[in-house]
C-alpha positions in Angstrom: -0.3 0.2 0.0 1.3 3.3 -1.0 2.3 6.1 2.2 1.4 9.3 2.3 4.4 11.0 1.1 3.4 9.3 -2.3 0.1 9.4 -2.6 0.9 13.3 -2.4 3.7 12.9 -5.2 1.4 11.3 -7.4 -1.8 14.0 -6.5 1.5 16.9 -7.5 2.5 14.9 -10.8 -1.6 14.8 -11.4 -2.1 18.6 -10.8 1.0 19.1 -12.7 -0.6 17.2 -15.9 -3.4 19.0 -16.1 -2.2 21.6 -15.8 -0.5 21.0 -18.9 -3.2 19.5 -20.9 -5.6 23.0 -19.9 -2.4 25.3 -21.7 -2.2 23.0 -24.5 -6.4 22.5 -25.1 -6.4 26.4 -24.1 -5.1 26.8 -27.9 -7.6 24.6 -30.1 -10.9 26.5 -27.3 -9.5 29.7 -28.4 -9.4 28.4 -32.0 -12.8 27.4 -32.5 -14.1 30.4 -30.4 -12.6 32.6 -32.8 -14.5 31.0 -35.6 -17.7 31.2 -34.4 -17.6 34.7 -33.6 -15.7 35.1 -36.8 -19.0 33.8 -37.9 -22.2 34.7 -36.3 -20.2 38.7 -36.9 -19.7 38.3 -32.9 -17.3 41.9 -30.9 -15.6 41.6 -28.2 -18.2 44.6 -27.2 -21.4 41.3 -27.6 -20.4 39.9 -24.6 -21.1 42.1 -22.4 -24.3 41.1 -23.3 -25.2 44.7 -22.9 -27.0 46.2 -25.7 -25.7 48.2 -28.3 -25.9 52.7 -28.2 -27.8 54.2 -31.1 -26.7 57.5 -31.2 -28.8 60.0 -30.1 -29.7 57.2 -26.2 -28.0 58.1 -23.3 -26.3 54.6 -22.5 -28.5 53.0 -19.8 -26.9 51.4 -16.3 -25.8 48.1 -16.8 -27.0 46.0 -13.0 -29.5 48.9 -11.7 -33.2 48.2 -11.6 -34.8 50.6 -13.5 -37.1 51.6 -10.2 -33.3 52.5 -9.0 -32.9 54.6 -12.0 -35.7 56.5 -11.7 -35.6 57.2 -7.9 -32.7 59.0 -8.7 -34.3 61.4 -10.8 -37.1 63.2 -8.2 -39.8 59.8 -8.7 -40.8 58.2 -5.8 -39.3 54.4 -5.5 -42.5 52.0 -6.5 -43.3 49.1 -4.2 -43.0 46.0 -5.5 -47.1 45.0 -5.7 -48.3 43.1 -2.6 -49.5 39.1 -3.9 -52.4 36.9 -2.8 -51.7 33.7 -1.3 -51.9 31.1 -4.1 -55.3 28.1 -2.2 -54.1 25.1 -1.4 -54.6 21.9 -4.2 -52.9 18.9 -2.5 -53.1 18.2 1.4 -51.1 15.6 3.9 -54.1 14.8 6.3 -51.5 13.2 8.7 -49.8 16.6 9.4 -51.6 18.8 8.1 -49.8 20.6 5.4 -50.5 22.3 2.0 -48.6 22.8 -1.6 -50.3 25.0 -3.9 -49.2 22.8 -6.9 -46.6 25.2 -7.4 -42.8 24.8 -7.6 -41.0 22.2 -6.6 -43.5 19.5 -4.4 -43.3 19.8 -0.6 -40.7 16.2 0.5 -44.2 14.4 2.1 -45.2 14.9 -1.4 -42.7 13.1 -2.0 -41.7 10.8 0.4 -45.4 9.4 -1.0 -44.5 9.7 -4.2 -42.0 7.5 -4.5 -44.3 4.7 -2.7 -46.5 4.5 -4.9 -49.4 7.2 -4.2 -50.8 8.7 -6.3 -51.0 12.9 -6.1 -54.6 12.8 -7.2 -55.4 11.7 -3.3 -53.8 14.4 -1.9 -55.7 16.7 -3.6 -58.1 19.2 -1.9 -62.0 18.7 -2.2 -63.2 22.0 -4.0 
């Protein structure tokens, strides 16, 4: 069985090999990216996701919410709309836990379905 020091040396050697392989593959990856950029007419400026600014328009503040940009111009910042809670569509009779049917199912429902029960068994009667 190899010793700790032998394993550590092997790990260091593997890290050096991995870095050498990465450096060798970088050239091919860059060439592929450049070819695709040329084929689609993409520039480096297009890569950051911002829209191009046309003449006569001021560039928008990147990473700032619209409400924050407006708030700086003397307009009051609006609060987000309050949403009504969604009615429960499924109920666990044992624990009383409910689920609206939106998003990821709760653990109790996922476990019951994994055990072979059907989701309709937990439906709340309307």
